[in-house]
N, C-alpha and C positions, 0 to 999 in steps of 0.2 A: 482476390482477397481470401485470406484464410479464416478459419472459424473464429479465432480470437479477435481478428480485426473486425469481422462482421458483428460479433457479440458486443465489442466495445462501441462500435458505431450505433448499434441498436439501443444499447443502454444510455449512451450519451444523448441520443435523440429523445428517448422517453423521459429522461431526467432534465432535459433542457441545458445540457452541458456542451460547451464547444469542445469537440474531440481534439482540437489542436492544443488544448490546455491540459490534456491527460498524458502524463509520462508513464505509459503502460509498463515499460521495461523497469523503471524505478520501482513501481509497485510490486512487480513480479520478483525483482531481486530482493526487496524488503521481505516479502512474505516467504521466500525461500530461506533467507537467513533466519527468520523467526521460527519457521517450521523445523529447521535443522538444529538451531541453537537452543530453543526453548521447548516447544511442543507443537505438533501439527495444528491442533485447534487454536493455538495462539496466533497463527498467521492471519486468518480472516478477521479475527477480532482486532488485531493490531492495525490492519489496513482500514478497518472501519473507524477506529479511534483516531488514526491519522487524518482521515477524511473529515471527521467531526472537528478536530482541532484546526484544520486548514479552513473549513467553512466558517468557523467562528473567528478566524483571524488570529488564533493564538499559537499556531505551530510555527516554530522558527524555520527560516528558509532551508536549513539543512536537516530538517526533522527526520527524514527517511534515513539519512546517513547516521544520525544519532541513534535511532532505534536499531538499525543494523548492528552498530557497535555494541549497544546494550545487549542484544541477542548473542553476540559473540562472547561477551563477558559473563553471560548468565551462568550461574551455578545454583544448584539446589542444595539447601542445607540439610 
């Protein structure tokens, strides 16, 4: 197991989350897209907001893809 797998397993255990329900690569891809397309500090914030929306049942099934696309389109005025 690598460090990322170990950390994910530990956090899932501590938070009572089934690790099988965590798509780690999807989250990492999303945060990469946001960090590069928007701003580095926006990446963890976006991951947190996505988690809140999914926990509340309000995130669409393709929410990560939607947010990645928004990050790619992001422009500052």
